[in-house]
N, C-alpha and C positions, 0 to 999 in steps of 0.2 A: 418538477419534470425528469425526464429521460432522456438517455441516450438513444443510440439506435442499441446497444448491446444490453440494454432492460437497466442502468448503473443510473440510481438516482443520481441530480444536480443542484446546486442552488446556488444564488449569488452570494460572496462571505466582501461586498465594498458597494461601497454606491452607484457608481457607473463602472461593469462592471466590463467588456470585450465584448461587441457585439459578436452576435450567433447566426449562420445564414443557414440557411435549407436546415436537413438532417444532422442532427450533430450523433458523431460518431467519435468517443478517446481513445479508440484503439486504432485510429486507420488500417482497417482489413485483417485487421489479426485477433485471435481470438481475443478475452478478458487471461485467459489461462495465460497463452501466450506473453501477451504484453505483460504482463506480471511479471513473467522469468525477466523477461528481458531488461528491468526495468532491479530486479533485485539482483543481477547477478555482479553489479559495482556500485559502488560506497560512492562513488560519484555522480552516480547517475541524477538529471534533476527532476527535481522534487521527491526522491525518495527518503529526505529525512520526516514528509509529512503523512506518506502511506507505512509507514512503521505503526500509526495511530490510525492506517485504518481507511486516509482519506489522499487527493492526490487534490492540489489548488495549482490551476493555470490560468494565468487573466482575466479575474480576479471570478473565478468558477471553483465549486469545492463540487468534486466530486467521490460520492463516498462508496466504496472500493472492498468495505467490512463482510457485507455476502458469500464475496469469492477469496477469502483468504480465510486461514485461522489465528486463531491468538493461542500465544505459544508466553511464558514465563524460560526464563534463562538466568544465570550468572553469568554474572562479567566482573571478576578480579575482587568475589569475594561479597557482592550483594548480587538482590532479587528484581530484578524485570521484567515486565514484560512487553510485548509486541505484536503486529498481526503482520503475515507473514505467508505465499503458497504457500510456503513448506521450507523444514530446515536445514538446508541448501541454502537457502536466499537469505534467509533470517541468519543463517554464521556468514554468508559474504557480506552483506553488509555494515554486519555489529563488529566483524573481523576479528572471532570466537574463536580461542585455539582447541584442540579434541580435547580438553579436558574439562572445559565448559557445556554442565548439563543445560537442555534442553528440553523441557515439556509442554504438551499441551496444555492451557491453561482449564482448571478446573471451571464447568458451569456457575456464571454466576460473579467469574474472579475480575 
């Protein structure tokens, strides 16, 4: 199934919340604006799953990977991967210092 913004979604629980009418995740915003608002703070609801490219709400899982880029970054000497709309958002939700390195993940990584 797809939302009005063309985002694929599916149920990840046996009895998800009822959906009525046209499904819209972004509530009138563009997907880019909605993602930037989610990635503006580490305490926004659902940002922990957005790092993996998915947003979960009401028993539904929304696949946002086509709208984000995959990055690799260092944090305290370890290497991690994360999906984010941009480097600024990635640094904000992971509280990365300027000395930590961030780069686009190579294809297939």
